[in-house]
Structures are given as structure tokens and as C-alpha cells.
N, C-alpha and C positions, 0 to 999 in steps of 0.2 A: 399510518406509519406502522411498519412491522419492525419490532425490536427482537431479533432472534438471538444474536450473539453466537460465539463459537465455543463449543465444549472445550474445557481446559485440556483434555488429553489430545485434542486435535491441533491446538495452537502451535506446537513445535513443527507441524507438518504443513501448515497452510500455504507456504510458498514453494513446496515441493511439487514437481510435475506429476500429474495424474493422481493427485490427492483429491478424491471426490468427497463432497459433503455427504453426510449421512441422510440427507433429505433433498427433495427437489428444490429448485429456485423459488423465489417469491411468487412467480407467475406459473408455477408448475413445470418449468423447463428442466430438462435433464442437464446435468453438469458434466464437463469433460475433465476437470481438474487441471486445466492449463491457464486459466485467466490470471490468477495471482502470481503464478510462476513467470508468466510473460511480463507482467507489470514489474516484478522485482528485477528481471533481467534488463529491461529498458532503463530503469532507474540506475542500476549498477553501471550500465554503459556510460552514464553521465556522471559517474563517480559519486553517486548519492546512496541513500539508504531508504528502505521501506520497512516500516515496523507496524505492528498491530497491537492494540490493547482491546480486550474483549471480555465480556461477562455474559455467560449464557442467560438468556431471558431478558437481558438489558440492552444489548447491542454491541457494536464494534466500532472502533475508530482506527483508521489507517492513516499513517503519517509518512509523507514523502519529504525528504530533506535533500536538497541539491546544493552543491557548492557554487558560489559565484565564479564565473569564468574570469580569466585575467582581464578581458575586455570589460566585463560587467563590474569588476572591482574598480577599474580606472574610472568608469562612468559614475559609479557610486561616490568615489572620492571627489570627482569634479562637482557633482551635485551638492555634496556637503560643503565643499569649499566655496561654491558659488551661492549658497543660501544666504 
């Protein structure tokens, strides 16, 4: 397991398009700076949020939060009511 983390000065920019890491990927691949920007865009299309917590040398945790849809909320209520 590789625990790299994101440098503190890069955190405000990790979801910006074309923000490249200062190093190659874990397998030596070159980065384009689009991956996290695309992820954030897709999450926002679903009215959600994407956040990151990171400590350099310790690793990063990305959190995706998506709202329940109106259909999902009704299904959840039925499940609770039917329990």
C-alpha cells in the first residue's frame, strides 16, 4: 500500500481542471490533471459533493455525498414503515 497524500498547498486545487500532480502516478503513469475534475463534475450533476482530506505522507480520503432522490426517499420511508 502506498500512502502518498496531497501536499497542503495543492489541496485547494485538486479538483481544478489540468492541475497536475507534482509526481507521476503510483505505477509511473503521467497525469493529465482531469480525473478529479471529472469526478467532481459528475457528482455535482447529481447534486452531490466531493471532498478530500489529506495529509502528505499519510494518505488521502475522498468522500462523495449524494442526496436521496424523491423516489429513493419514498422507498426508504416504505422500508422503515414496513420494518
